[in-house]
C-alpha positions as CSV (number, residue, x, y, z in Angstrom):
1,X,-0.3,9.0,14.8
2,X,-0.5,9.7,18.8
3,X,-1.7,5.9,19.0
4,X,0.7,4.5,17.2
5,X,4.0,6.1,18.3
6,X,3.6,5.0,21.8
7,X,2.9,1.9,21.1
8,X,6.0,1.4,19.2
9,X,8.1,2.8,21.8
10,X,6.6,0.2,24.5
11,X,6.8,-2.8,22.6
12,X,10.8,-2.1,21.7
13,X,11.4,-1.6,25.2
14,X,9.7,-5.0,26.1
15,X,11.6,-7.1,23.6
16,X,14.9,-5.8,24.8
17,X,14.5,-6.0,28.6
18,X,12.4,-9.4,28.6
19,X,13.7,-11.9,25.4
20,X,18.0,-11.5,26.8
21,X,17.3,-15.3,27.3
22,X,14.8,-16.4,24.4
23,X,16.7,-18.5,23.1
24,X,15.6,-22.2,23.8
25,X,15.5,-25.7,21.8
26,X,12.3,-27.4,21.1
27,X,12.0,-31.3,20.0
28,X,9.5,-30.0,17.1
29,X,11.0,-27.3,16.2
30,X,14.6,-27.4,16.6
31,X,16.2,-24.4,17.8
32,X,14.2,-21.0,18.6
33,X,15.6,-17.7,18.6
34,X,14.4,-14.1,18.7
35,X,15.1,-10.7,17.6
36,X,14.6,-7.2,17.0
37,X,15.7,-3.9,15.5
38,X,14.4,-0.4,16.1
39,X,15.7,2.2,13.9
40,X,15.1,6.0,13.2
41,X,15.7,7.7,9.7
42,X,15.6,11.0,8.1
43,X,14.8,11.2,4.4
44,X,14.6,14.3,2.6
45,X,12.3,12.8,-0.3
46,X,10.6,10.1,1.2
47,X,8.8,10.1,-1.8
48,X,11.6,9.9,-4.2
49,X,10.4,13.0,-7.0
50,X,12.0,16.8,-6.5
51,X,10.3,19.8,-5.4
52,X,8.9,20.8,-8.3
53,X,7.2,17.9,-9.0
54,X,6.1,17.1,-5.4
55,X,4.5,20.6,-5.6
56,X,3.0,20.3,-8.6
57,X,1.0,17.4,-7.5
58,X,0.0,19.4,-4.5
59,X,-1.6,22.3,-6.2
60,X,-3.0,20.0,-9.3
61,X,-4.3,16.9,-8.3
62,X,-6.8,16.6,-11.1
63,X,-3.5,16.9,-13.2
64,X,-2.4,13.1,-11.5
65,X,-4.4,10.0,-12.8
66,X,-2.3,7.9,-11.4
67,X,-4.6,7.2,-8.1
68,X,-2.5,8.7,-5.4
69,X,-4.7,11.0,-2.5
70,X,-3.5,14.3,-2.4
71,X,-4.1,14.6,1.4
72,X,-1.6,11.6,2.0
73,X,0.9,14.5,0.5
74,X,1.8,16.3,3.7
75,X,5.6,16.4,3.1
76,X,8.4,15.8,1.1
77,X,10.6,14.8,4.0
78,X,9.8,12.9,7.0
79,X,11.2,11.0,10.1
80,X,10.3,7.4,9.9
81,X,11.0,5.2,13.4
82,X,10.9,1.3,12.8
83,X,10.9,-1.7,14.7
84,X,11.4,-5.1,13.9
85,X,10.2,-8.1,16.0
86,X,10.9,-11.9,14.8
87,X,11.2,-15.5,15.3
88,X,14.0,-17.5,14.2
89,X,13.7,-21.2,14.0
90,X,16.2,-23.7,13.0
91,X,16.3,-27.5,12.9
92,X,18.0,-30.2,11.2
93,X,16.8,-33.5,9.8
94,X,19.9,-35.7,8.5
95,X,21.6,-33.8,5.8
96,X,18.7,-30.8,5.4
97,X,18.5,-27.7,7.6
98,X,15.2,-26.5,7.4
99,X,15.5,-22.5,9.2
100,X,12.5,-19.9,8.7
101,X,11.6,-16.7,10.5
102,X,8.2,-14.8,11.0
103,X,7.9,-11.5,12.3
104,X,6.8,-7.7,11.6
105,X,7.6,-4.5,10.2
106,X,5.8,-1.7,12.5
107,X,6.6,2.1,10.6
108,X,5.4,5.4,12.1
109,X,6.0,8.2,9.5
110,X,5.7,11.1,11.6
111,X,4.4,14.1,9.2
112,X,3.0,11.8,6.5
113,X,1.3,9.7,9.0
114,X,-0.9,7.9,6.2
115,X,1.9,6.0,5.0
116,X,2.4,4.3,8.3
117,X,2.0,0.8,8.3
118,X,2.3,-2.7,9.7
119,X,3.8,-5.3,7.6
120,X,4.6,-9.3,7.9
121,X,8.2,-10.3,7.4
122,X,9.0,-14.2,6.8
123,X,11.5,-16.4,5.3
124,X,11.6,-20.1,4.9
125,X,14.8,-22.1,3.5
126,X,15.8,-25.5,3.0
127,X,19.4,-26.5,3.0
128,X,21.1,-29.8,1.6
129,X,24.0,-30.0,4.1
130,X,24.3,-26.1,5.2
131,X,26.2,-25.0,2.5
132,X,23.5,-22.2,1.8
133,X,23.5,-21.2,5.6
134,X,26.9,-21.1,5.6
135,X,27.2,-19.4,1.8
136,X,30.3,-22.1,1.0
137,X,30.1,-22.5,-2.7
138,X,31.1,-26.0,-2.9
139,X,28.5,-29.0,-1.0
140,X,30.0,-30.6,1.9
141,X,28.5,-33.0,0.6
142,X,31.0,-33.1,-2.6
143,X,28.4,-34.2,-5.4
144,X,25.4,-32.1,-4.7
145,X,24.5,-29.2,-3.2
146,X,20.5,-28.3,-3.2
147,X,18.7,-25.1,-1.5
148,X,15.1,-23.9,-1.7
149,X,14.0,-20.3,-0.3
150,X,10.3,-18.9,0.1
151,X,9.7,-15.4,1.0
152,X,6.5,-14.1,1.6
153,X,5.8,-10.0,3.1
154,X,5.1,-6.6,2.2
155,X,7.5,-4.1,0.6
156,X,7.1,-0.6,1.4
157,X,10.4,1.8,0.5
158,X,11.1,4.6,-1.8
159,X,11.9,4.4,-5.2
160,X,13.8,6.9,-7.6
161,X,13.5,5.1,-10.5
162,X,9.6,4.7,-9.8
163,X,9.7,8.1,-8.6
164,X,6.8,7.3,-5.9
165,X,6.6,5.2,-2.4
166,X,6.1,2.5,-3.5
167,X,4.1,-0.3,-1.2
168,X,3.1,-4.1,-2.8
169,X,2.9,-7.5,-1.5
170,X,5.8,-9.7,-2.8
171,X,5.6,-13.7,-2.7
172,X,8.8,-15.6,-4.2
173,X,10.0,-18.9,-4.8
174,X,13.0,-19.9,-5.7
175,X,15.1,-23.7,-6.4
176,X,18.5,-24.6,-7.2
177,X,20.5,-27.8,-7.3
178,X,24.0,-28.5,-8.3
179,X,25.7,-31.6,-9.1
180,X,29.6,-32.3,-9.4
181,X,29.8,-34.8,-11.8
182,X,33.3,-35.2,-11.4
183,X,36.2,-33.1,-9.7
184,X,36.2,-31.0,-12.6
185,X,33.0,-30.8,-14.0
186,X,30.0,-29.4,-12.6
187,X,26.1,-28.6,-13.9
188,X,23.3,-26.4,-11.9
189,X,19.5,-25.2,-12.9
190,X,17.5,-23.1,-11.0
191,X,14.6,-20.6,-10.7
192,X,12.8,-17.7,-8.4
193,X,9.4,-17.4,-8.9
194,X,8.3,-13.9,-7.8
195,X,5.1,-12.0,-8.1
196,X,4.4,-8.2,-6.9
197,X,0.9,-6.8,-6.0
198,X,0.7,-3.3,-5.3
199,X,-1.6,-1.9,-2.4
200,X,-1.3,1.9,-3.6
201,X,-1.9,5.0,-5.9
202,X,1.4,5.9,-7.6
203,X,2.4,9.5,-7.8
204,X,4.4,8.6,-11.0
205,X,3.4,9.6,-14.2
206,X,1.5,5.6,-15.0
207,X,-0.4,3.5,-12.6
208,X,1.1,0.6,-11.1
209,X,0.5,-2.7,-12.9
210,X,0.7,-6.5,-10.7
211,X,3.1,-9.0,-12.7
212,X,5.3,-11.9,-11.9
213,X,8.1,-13.3,-13.2
214,X,9.8,-16.7,-14.1
215,X,13.5,-16.8,-14.7
216,X,14.9,-21.0,-15.5
217,X,18.7,-20.9,-15.5
218,X,21.0,-23.5,-16.4
219,X,24.9,-23.3,-15.5
220,X,27.5,-25.3,-16.5
221,X,31.1,-25.2,-14.7
222,X,34.7,-26.4,-15.2
223,X,36.2,-26.5,-11.4
224,X,39.4,-25.5,-12.1
225,X,40.1,-25.7,-8.3
226,X,38.8,-26.6,-4.9
227,X,38.6,-22.7,-4.7
228,X,37.5,-21.3,-8.4
229,X,34.8,-22.2,-10.9
230,X,34.9,-21.2,-14.6
231,X,31.1,-21.4,-15.7
232,X,28.7,-20.4,-18.5
233,X,25.4,-19.9,-17.9
234,X,21.6,-19.4,-20.2
235,X,18.9,-18.0,-18.3
236,X,15.2,-18.1,-19.9
237,X,13.0,-15.4,-18.5
238,X,9.2,-14.8,-18.6
239,X,7.5,-11.5,-17.0
240,X,3.4,-11.2,-17.2
241,X,1.6,-8.3,-16.2
242,X,-2.0,-9.1,-14.3
243,X,-3.6,-5.8,-16.4
244,X,-4.4,-5.3,-20.4
245,X,-2.8,-1.9,-20.1
246,X,-0.5,-1.0,-23.0
247,X,3.2,-2.3,-21.5
248,X,6.7,-3.7,-21.2
249,X,6.4,-5.9,-18.5
250,X,4.9,-8.3,-20.8
251,X,8.2,-10.3,-22.5
252,X,10.4,-12.8,-23.0
253,X,14.2,-12.3,-22.1
254,X,17.6,-14.5,-23.3
255,X,20.9,-14.2,-21.4
256,X,23.9,-15.8,-22.2
257,X,26.9,-15.3,-20.1
258,X,30.8,-16.2,-19.0
259,X,32.1,-15.7,-15.8
260,X,34.2,-16.6,-13.0
261,X,33.6,-17.4,-9.4
262,X,36.0,-18.1,-6.3
263,X,39.1,-17.2,-5.1
264,X,41.6,-15.3,-7.6
265,X,44.2,-14.8,-5.8
266,X,44.8,-14.8,-1.2
267,X,43.2,-11.6,-1.9
268,X,40.9,-11.6,-4.1
269,X,37.7,-13.0,-4.6
270,X,33.9,-12.6,-5.7
271,X,32.4,-13.1,-9.4
272,X,32.8,-12.1,-12.6
273,X,30.7,-12.3,-15.7
274,X,30.5,-10.7,-19.0
275,X,27.1,-11.5,-20.8
276,X,24.4,-10.7,-23.7
277,X,20.9,-10.1,-23.6
278,X,18.0,-10.5,-25.7
279,X,14.4,-9.0,-24.8
280,X,11.0,-9.4,-26.8
281,X,8.2,-7.7,-26.1
282,X,4.5,-9.4,-26.6
283,X,2.9,-5.9,-27.4
284,X,3.0,-5.7,-31.2
285,X,4.7,-2.2,-32.4
286,X,7.8,-2.7,-29.8
287,X,11.5,-3.3,-31.1
288,X,13.4,-5.8,-29.4
289,X,15.9,-4.6,-27.5
290,X,19.5,-6.3,-26.8
291,X,22.8,-5.1,-24.8
292,X,26.3,-6.3,-23.6
293,X,25.1,-7.4,-19.7
294,X,27.9,-7.4,-16.5
295,X,27.6,-9.1,-13.1
296,X,30.4,-8.1,-11.3
297,X,31.0,-8.4,-7.5
298,X,34.8,-8.7,-6.1
299,X,36.2,-8.0,-2.5
300,X,39.7,-7.3,-1.9
301,X,41.5,-8.1,1.5
302,X,44.5,-6.2,2.0
303,X,44.6,-6.9,5.8
304,X,42.6,-8.4,8.8
305,X,40.8,-5.3,9.5
306,X,40.7,-3.5,6.2
307,X,39.0,-4.7,2.9
308,X,37.4,-3.1,-0.5
309,X,35.1,-4.1,-2.7
310,X,33.6,-2.9,-6.1
311,X,31.0,-3.8,-7.9
312,X,29.3,-3.5,-11.6
313,X,26.2,-4.7,-13.2
314,X,24.2,-4.2,-16.6
315,X,21.0,-5.2,-17.2
316,X,17.5,-5.1,-18.1
317,X,14.2,-4.5,-16.3
318,X,10.6,-4.4,-16.2
319,X,8.7,-1.4,-14.2
320,X,5.4,-2.0,-12.3
321,X,4.3,1.0,-14.3
322,X,5.0,-0.4,-17.7
323,X,8.2,0.8,-18.7
324,X,11.5,-1.3,-19.5
325,X,14.9,0.4,-18.0
326,X,18.2,-0.9,-18.9
327,X,20.3,-0.1,-15.8
328,X,24.3,0.2,-15.8
329,X,25.7,0.7,-11.8
330,X,28.9,0.7,-10.2
331,X,30.1,1.0,-6.6
332,X,32.8,0.7,-5.2
333,X,33.4,0.3,-0.6
334,X,36.1,0.3,1.4
335,X,35.5,-1.6,4.8
336,X,37.9,-1.0,8.1
337,X,37.8,-2.5,12.2
338,X,39.1,0.2,14.0
339,X,38.9,-1.8,17.3
340,X,37.6,-5.3,17.9
341,X,33.8,-3.7,18.6
342,X,33.8,-1.2,15.9
343,X,34.0,-1.1,12.5
344,X,33.1,1.6,9.9
345,X,32.3,1.4,5.6
346,X,32.0,3.7,3.0
347,X,31.0,3.9,-0.5
348,X,31.2,6.1,-4.1
349,X,28.3,4.9,-6.2
350,X,26.8,5.5,-10.2
351,X,24.5,4.3,-12.6
352,X,22.7,5.3,-15.3
353,X,19.0,4.3,-16.7
354,X,17.7,4.6,-19.7
355,X,13.7,3.9,-20.4
356,X,11.9,2.5,-22.6
357,X,8.1,3.0,-22.8
358,X,4.8,1.2,-24.9
359,X,5.0,2.5,-28.1
360,X,0.9,2.8,-28.2
361,X,0.6,4.3,-25.1
362,X,-0.2,7.7,-24.3
363,X,3.0,9.9,-24.1
364,X,3.3,11.7,-20.3
365,X,4.7,15.2,-20.0
366,X,7.7,15.2,-17.7
367,X,8.8,11.6,-18.3
368,X,12.2,11.0,-18.3
369,X,14.6,9.0,-21.2
370,X,16.6,8.5,-18.6
371,X,18.4,9.1,-15.3
372,X,21.7,9.6,-13.6
373,X,22.6,9.1,-9.7
374,X,25.6,9.7,-7.8
375,X,26.1,8.7,-4.3
376,X,28.4,8.9,-1.4
377,X,27.9,7.4,2.5
378,X,29.3,5.9,5.2
379,X,28.2,4.2,8.4
380,X,29.7,3.3,11.9
381,X,28.4,-0.4,13.3
382,X,28.9,-0.9,17.1
383,X,28.7,-4.6,18.7
384,X,27.8,-3.7,22.2
385,X,28.0,-7.3,23.5
386,X,26.8,-10.7,22.5
387,X,22.9,-9.6,22.0
388,X,23.2,-5.8,21.1
389,X,24.5,-4.2,17.6
390,X,23.8,-0.5,16.7
391,X,25.0,1.3,13.5
392,X,24.4,5.0,12.2
393,X,25.2,6.5,9.0
394,X,24.5,8.9,6.2
395,X,23.5,8.6,2.3
396,X,23.5,11.4,0.1
397,X,22.6,11.1,-3.6
398,X,22.0,13.4,-6.9
399,X,19.3,12.2,-9.2
400,X,19.5,13.8,-12.8
401,X,17.1,13.2,-14.8
402,X,16.2,14.9,-18.2
403,X,14.0,18.1,-17.0
404,X,15.3,17.9,-13.2
405,X,18.3,17.6,-10.9
406,X,17.9,17.3,-7.2
407,X,19.9,15.9,-3.9
408,X,18.8,13.0,-1.2
409,X,20.0,13.2,2.4
410,X,18.8,9.8,4.6
411,X,20.6,9.8,8.2
412,X,20.2,6.2,9.7
413,X,20.2,5.2,13.3
414,X,20.0,1.7,14.4
415,X,19.9,-0.8,17.3
416,X,19.4,-4.5,16.9
417,X,19.1,-7.7,19.2
418,X,19.3,-11.4,18.7
419,X,18.8,-13.2,21.5
């Protein structure tokens, strides 16, 4: 720890002082930019677990079969310093735009220093006529919209769902194509393959299992206007574990939904859908699961300075610990620009998770059948100049399980630059 902390601070100073003019054009790679961010975070429950469970792991390490070394549990709260430099490339060839980034994230945990890490952060995307990079709903080409995204890296974060500070390598590859057959009708299809490989033992009651997910989705659009689509969507998804342990990861799901995407009025925009999902499990003895699913993300603009957003979702998801979760979550937020360079956001959130465990697995004491989470938070963002921005914020959440209830506080300050 003592050697890594000065390195982080030294690299931060070097990047922010030396890269102010680090933007140039290359005939081979196109436009090249650099960025860097440095943050300091306090997390009152860095492992995402209650004090009672944390103390049990500390005092009875032999009762935990998931594999996390007890000497890595040094404190249930922590201060985390992060530094993330990256290089960004963008090149346009005819109607195709290629863009990507490559960098690292360096994190130092002050108390739980064994959890400190250096991980890669990379992305690569291909967009047909820049609709992906500009987040446009309709292609400039009018007939065709094409995008492809590839991402490879390492993810480290506290997960209340998994009751752990998770660490895994991930790879995702996604492709989507949309074709507007006529001024009133269009179709699209796509996939987003992903794989997660875990490197650390779990503080949770079950060990992790590496797994992959392959979804295939197909949509048909009725183009109501240039600003609004009405659609129906079908998605087939296959999840597969890399382990032979009892699990609910090995499964297939079928989902069908109906929705509308675009601008509903001059002030209201977003995507709203309602559907039905059926999940079937490979392992015998586990009954099928089905339920009403929702996807709602709306934004309402009051004036040039103030807007609000609301999201609501209901969906199934597999867990790396082998169980299945059905999550219903809602979030309402408000954004306001106080002056030209200062803006703020605030939110309220609530969610409920229903857990289902493999029928043939041994039951684990203390496991929950459900979890309710309530949260609130705010942040302030400041544009310092054309290169640098700064932000700070606070998040508080209450996690309510069958056997315990606890709170979590997160305070963060961040400065970032893009050159």
